[in-house]
C-alpha positions in Angstrom: -64.6 -12.5 -19.5 -64.2 -15.1 -16.7 -60.5 -15.9 -16.5 -60.1 -19.2 -14.6 -56.3 -19.2 -14.9 -56.2 -15.8 -13.1 -58.6 -17.1 -10.5 -56.4 -20.2 -9.8 -53.5 -17.9 -8.9 -55.4 -16.9 -5.8 -55.4 -20.5 -4.5 -51.8 -21.6 -3.5 -52.9 -25.1 -2.6 -53.7 -25.7 -6.3 -49.9 -25.5 -7.0 -49.3 -28.6 -4.8 -48.3 -32.0 -6.0 -49.8 -35.2 -4.6 -47.9 -38.4 -5.2 -45.7 -36.5 -7.6 -48.6 -35.4 -9.7 -50.3 -31.9 -9.9 -53.2 -31.7 -7.6 -56.6 -32.0 -9.3 -59.0 -31.0 -6.5 -62.5 -32.2 -7.4 -64.1 -32.6 -3.9 -65.6 -29.1 -3.6 -69.0 -30.3 -2.5 -67.2 -31.5 0.7 -65.3 -28.3 1.2 -63.8 -25.6 -1.1 -60.3 -24.3 -1.1 -59.5 -20.8 0.3 -58.1 -17.9 -1.7 -55.3 -15.8 -0.4 -57.7 -13.0 0.3 -59.4 -15.1 2.9 -56.2 -16.5 4.4 -54.8 -13.0 4.8 -57.9 -11.7 6.4 -57.7 -14.4 9.0 -54.0 -13.6 9.7 -54.6 -9.9 9.9 -57.5 -10.3 12.4 -55.3 -12.4 14.7 -52.3 -10.2 14.2 -54.0 -6.8 14.7 -57.6 -7.0 16.0 -58.0 -10.2 18.2 -60.4 -9.6 21.0 -63.8 -10.7 22.3 -66.8 -9.0 20.8 -69.9 -7.1 22.2 -68.3 -6.9 25.6 -65.3 -4.7 26.0 -65.0 -1.0 25.4 -61.3 -1.0 24.6 -60.0 -0.4 21.1 -59.3 -4.0 20.1 -62.8 -5.1 21.3 -64.4 -2.3 19.3 -62.4 -3.2 16.2 -63.2 -6.9 16.5 -66.9 -6.2 17.0 -67.0 -3.8 14.1 -65.4 -6.4 11.7 -67.7 -9.1 12.9 -70.8 -7.0 12.4 -69.5 -5.8 9.0 -69.2 -9.5 8.0 -72.8 -10.1 9.0 -73.9 -7.3 6.8 -71.9 -8.6 3.8 -73.4 -12.1 4.1 -76.9 -10.7 4.5 -76.5 -8.6 1.3 -75.0 -11.6 -0.5 -78.2 -13.6 -0.1 -80.5 -10.6 -0.6 -81.6 -10.3 3.0 -83.2 -6.9 3.6 -82.3 -6.8 7.3 -78.9 -8.0 8.8 -80.6 -8.6 12.1 -82.2 -11.7 10.5 -78.7 -13.3 9.8 -77.5 -15.5 12.6 -74.0 -16.9 12.5 -73.7 -20.6 13.3 -71.1 -23.3 12.8 -72.7 -24.3 9.5 -75.7 -25.7 7.8 -76.0 -28.6 10.2 -76.2 -26.3 13.3 -78.5 -23.9 11.5 -81.1 -26.6 10.7 -80.8 -28.1 14.2 -81.4 -24.6 15.5 -84.7 -24.4 13.6 -85.8 -27.9 14.5 -85.1 -27.2 18.2 -86.1 -23.6 18.6 -89.0 -23.6 16.2 -89.9 -27.2 15.8 -90.2 -28.4 19.4 -92.3 -25.3 20.2 -94.7 -25.4 17.3 -95.0 -29.0 16.1 -97.8 -31.1 17.6 -99.0 -34.7 17.3 -100.6 -35.1 13.8 -98.6 -32.2 12.3 -96.5 -33.0 9.2 -93.1 -32.0 8.1 -92.6 -32.6 4.3 -89.0 -33.3 3.1 -87.6 -35.0 0.0 -85.9 -38.4 -0.4 -82.8 -36.5 -1.6 -82.1 -34.7 1.6 -78.7 -34.5 3.2 -78.7 -36.1 6.7 -78.4 -32.6 8.1 -81.9 -31.8 6.9 -83.3 -35.2 7.9 -82.0 -36.3 11.2 -82.9 -33.0 13.1 -86.5 -33.4 11.9 -86.6 -37.1 12.9 -85.6 -36.0 16.4 -88.2 -33.2 16.4 -90.9 -35.6 15.2 -90.0 -38.2 17.8 -90.3 -35.6 20.6 -93.5 -33.9 19.3 -95.5 -36.6 17.7 -95.3 -35.0 14.3 -95.0 -37.1 11.1 -92.4 -36.9 8.4 -93.5 -37.2 4.7 -91.3 -37.3 1.7 -91.5 -36.0 -1.9 -90.1 -38.6 -4.2 -87.8 -38.0 -7.1 -88.2 -39.0 -10.7 -85.9 -41.2 -12.7 -83.9 -38.2 -13.9 -83.2 -37.0 -10.4 -85.7 -34.1 -10.4 -88.5 -33.7 -7.8 -91.9 -35.2 -8.5 -93.8 -31.9 -8.1 -97.2 -33.5 -8.7 -96.5 -35.7 -5.7 -95.4 -32.6 -3.8 -98.7 -30.9 -4.5 -100.5 -33.9 -3.1 -98.3 -34.2 0.0 -98.3 -30.6 1.1 -101.7 -29.9 2.7 -103.6 -28.7 5.8 -101.5 -30.8 8.2 -98.2 -29.5 6.8 -96.4 -27.2 9.2 -93.0 -27.0 7.5 -91.5 -28.0 4.1 -87.8 -28.6 4.0 -85.8 -29.0 0.8 -82.2 -29.0 -0.4 -81.8 -26.2 -2.9 -79.1 -28.1 -4.9 -78.4 -31.8 -4.4 -74.9 -32.7 -3.2 -75.3 -36.0 -5.1 -77.5 -35.5 -8.1 -76.5 -31.9 -8.9 -80.3 -31.1 -9.2 -81.4 -27.5 -8.6 -84.8 -27.9 -7.0 -87.7 -25.6 -7.6 -87.8 -24.3 -4.0 -89.7 -21.2 -5.1 -92.7 -23.4 -6.1 -92.4 -25.5 -2.9 -92.5 -22.2 -0.9 -95.7 -21.2 -2.7 -97.2 -24.6 -1.9 -96.1 -24.4 1.7 -97.5 -20.9 2.2 -100.8 -21.8 0.6 -101.2 -24.3 3.4 -100.0 -21.8 6.1 -96.7 -23.8 6.5 -93.1 -22.5 6.5 -90.4 -23.2 4.0 -86.8 -24.1 4.9 -84.1 -24.2 2.3 -80.8 -26.1 2.8 -78.5 -23.8 0.8 -75.2 -25.6 1.5 -74.7 -26.5 -2.2 -76.4 -23.4 -3.7 -75.0 -20.4 -1.9 -71.4 -21.1 -3.2 -72.6 -21.8 -6.8 -75.7 -19.8 -7.6 -77.0 -16.3 -7.3 -79.2 -16.5 -4.2 -82.0 -14.0 -3.1 -84.0 -15.2 -0.2 -86.8 -12.8 -1.2 -87.1 -14.4 -4.6 -86.9 -17.9 -3.2 -89.9 -17.0 -0.9 -88.4 -19.1 1.9 -88.8 -18.6 5.6 -85.4 -20.2 6.6 -82.2 -20.4 4.6 -79.1 -22.2 5.9 -75.6 -22.4 4.5 -72.0 -23.2 5.4 -69.0 -20.9 5.0 -66.4 -23.6 4.3 -68.1 -24.6 1.1 -68.1 -21.0 -0.3 -64.4 -20.2 0.1 -64.7 -19.3 3.7 -63.1 -20.9 6.8 -64.4 -24.0 8.5 -66.5 -23.7 11.6 -68.8 -20.9 10.5 -72.1 -20.7 8.6 -75.4 -18.9 8.9 -79.1 -19.1 9.2 -81.4 -16.5 7.7 -85.0 -16.1 8.7 -87.7 -13.5 8.8 -87.1 -11.3 11.9 -90.6 -11.9 13.2 -90.0 -15.7 13.2 -86.7 -15.3 15.0 -88.4 -13.0 17.6 -91.0 -15.7 18.3 -88.5 -18.6 18.6 -86.9 -19.8 21.8 -83.1 -19.7 22.2 -81.2 -22.7 21.0 -78.2 -22.4 23.4 -78.1 -20.7 26.8 -75.2 -18.8 28.3 -73.4 -15.5 27.8 -74.3 -12.8 25.4 -77.7 -14.3 24.4 -79.3 -12.8 27.6 -80.7 -9.4 28.6 -81.1 -10.0 32.3 -80.3 -13.1 34.4 -81.7 -13.8 37.9 -81.1 -16.9 39.9 -84.4 -18.5 38.7 -85.2 -16.8 35.4 -83.7 -14.9 32.5 -84.8 -12.7 29.6 -83.3 -12.8 26.2 -81.2 -10.5 24.1 -82.5 -9.0 20.8 -82.0 -10.9 17.5 -79.7 -12.1 16.2 -77.7 -12.2 19.5 -80.4 -14.3 21.2 -79.1 -17.2 19.1 -75.3 -16.5 19.4 -74.5 -17.7 22.8 -70.9 -17.6 24.2 -67.9 -16.5 22.3 -68.7 -17.0 18.6 -66.3 -18.0 15.8 -65.2 -14.4 15.4 -62.3 -14.8 13.0 -64.1 -17.3 10.9 -67.1 -15.0 10.5 -64.8 -12.2 9.4 -63.1 -14.7 7.0 -66.5 -15.5 5.6 -67.1 -11.9 5.0 -63.8 -11.8 2.9 -65.0 -14.9 1.0 -68.2 -13.1 0.1 -66.2 -10.1 -1.1 -64.2 -12.4 -3.3 -67.3 -14.1 -4.8 -68.9 -10.7 -5.4 -65.8 -9.6 -7.2 -66.0 -12.6 -9.5 -69.8 -12.2 -9.9 -72.1 -15.1 -9.0 -73.6 -15.1 -12.5 -70.1 -15.6 -13.9 -69.4 -18.4 -11.3 -72.7 -20.1 -12.2 -72.0 -19.9 -16.0 -68.4 -21.2 -15.6 -69.7 -24.2 -13.5 -72.6 -24.8 -15.8 -70.3 -25.2 -18.8 -67.8 -27.2 -17.0 -70.4 -29.4 -15.4 -72.0 -30.2 -18.8 -68.5 -30.9 -20.2 -67.7 -33.3 -17.3 -71.0 -35.1 -17.7 -70.5 -35.5 -21.4 -66.9 -36.7 -21.1 -67.8 -39.2 -18.3 -70.8 -40.5 -20.3 -68.3 -41.4 -23.1 -66.8 -44.1 -20.8 -68.7 -47.3 -21.7 -70.9 -48.7 -18.9 -70.3 -45.7 -16.6 -73.5 -44.5 -14.9 -74.0 -40.8 -14.2 -76.7 -39.8 -11.8 -79.0 -36.8 -12.0 -80.5 -34.6 -14.7 -78.7 -33.8 -17.9 -79.3 -30.1 -17.8 -79.9 -27.3 -15.2 -77.5 -28.9 -12.7 -74.6 -27.7 -10.6 -71.0 -28.9 -11.0 -71.7 -32.0 -8.9 -71.3 -35.2 -10.9 -71.9 -38.5 -9.1 -71.2 -41.7 -11.0 -70.4 -45.4 -10.8 -68.0 -47.5 -12.8 -69.1 -51.1 -13.2 -66.9 -53.6 -11.5 -65.0 -50.9 -9.5 -66.1 -49.9 -6.0 -66.2 -46.1 -5.5 -63.7 -46.4 -2.6 -61.2 -48.3 -4.7 -61.6 -45.9 -7.5 -61.1 -42.9 -5.2 -57.9 -44.4 -3.8 -56.5 -45.2 -7.2 -57.3 -41.7 -8.5 -55.5 -40.3 -5.5 -52.3 -42.0 -6.7 -52.6 -39.7 -9.7 -53.2 -36.6 -7.6 -56.9 -36.5 -8.3 -59.1 -35.9 -5.3 -62.7 -37.0 -5.5 -65.3 -38.3 -3.0 -66.6 -41.7 -2.5 -69.3 -43.1 -0.2 -73.0 -42.3 0.5 -72.3 -38.5 0.8 -74.5 -38.3 3.9 -77.5 -39.3 1.8 -78.1 -42.9 2.7 -81.9 -42.8 1.9 -81.1 -41.4 -1.6 -78.5 -44.2 -2.1 -81.1 -46.8 -1.4 -83.5 -45.0 -3.8 -80.7 -45.2 -6.5 -80.2 -48.9 -5.5 -76.5 -48.4 -4.8 -74.4 -48.5 -1.7 -72.2 -45.6 -2.7 -71.1 -43.5 -5.6 -68.0 -41.7 -6.7 -68.4 -38.0 -6.9 -66.5 -35.3 -8.7 -67.6 -31.8 -7.7 -66.4 -28.8 -9.6 -65.9 -25.2 -8.5 -64.9 -21.8 -9.9 -61.2 -22.7 -10.2 -61.5 -26.0 -12.0 -60.8 -26.5 -15.7 -61.6 -28.7 -18.6 -58.0 -30.0 -18.5 -58.7 -31.3 -15.0 -61.9 -33.0 -16.2 -59.8 -34.6 -18.9 -57.3 -35.8 -16.3 -60.2 -37.4 -14.4 -61.6 -39.2 -17.4 -58.2 -40.5 -18.3 -57.5 -41.8 -14.8 -60.9 -43.5 -14.6 -60.1 -45.3 -17.9 -56.8 -46.5 -16.5 -58.5 -47.6 -13.3 -60.9 -49.8 -15.2 -58.0 -51.5 -16.9 -56.2 -51.9 -13.6 -59.2 -53.6 -12.0 -60.1 -55.5 -15.1 -63.6 -54.0 -15.1 -66.0 -55.1 -17.8 -66.4 -52.7 -20.7 
């Protein structure tokens, strides 16, 4: 049985007080907290194994290289990747998608080609394709969402066609909590000889992920949202695609031979890991994956499903409050607005009670325009959150309404 109180003991920061109140951390979609197991792994690396990788033959260099490559294997297995060579370490989802837009997009997109995205994309899966389209003459097209926050798949079937070269979609929305049917989108993309890119920033930490079952060609995620350190993430792709792509960054380690006027490239994945990588962070991400595997991603998903449904139900009891996204099949992200209270004001007032939520456009400005709002408040739950914390949130929102004299 999933024991959330036992899990919480692994996260010392949850024992903090903020403004004299126990910390209620509900900003996990922005970044997760880190368990002791990850923190200790980072400390042990710097205390005992710190060296540069893939270069030296001394003991520390060999230990560091071994730990780094071991982490690559852990992350690859975590997402069901059959070959660790297809797992590239990056700084996170943003860099991973930029890598694809640059190394694949600028080489393969032509005038008249189309990249199909959705109106609910995070800027990280929008702006890189805007730049690629600008430079290649390709066109961006967008799958709309229905009133309940789910994708309009009938529109997707019409949009994805012979001109489509790539379909890109967020696996789980960081605003709506929607889990999108990326498997079906991949089928539609491949039927048109297009590729499928999945933004997994909000799915890899919360759902069991298997890239083979998703049917995608690219999968990107960030370590800091899945209990790992900041500054590290990954891109998975099919090896044959990575082989065909040009390097993203030039410099040390990504080369095979360098002459004054030309160079040849290293084998994958090293072709895309130029310079000194975030070694400690990658090893820390490996420890985070170990922790998630110990809990079991099915257990994590079920805990968040129950807690997310509880949070949506409790928030919906507040008269006039609007909750965005579908009622079922969602992650633990709950975006909402309280009439008469700006999300930023609400977030500041909740902070006075030790409750950390997010307010703003959440790097989804087109989605905010679609929802006809400037911003939302967002509570995002994770594997260490409890019903009691949800109750604290609901009580604090009710008091905030009274403070601002918001209409009932």
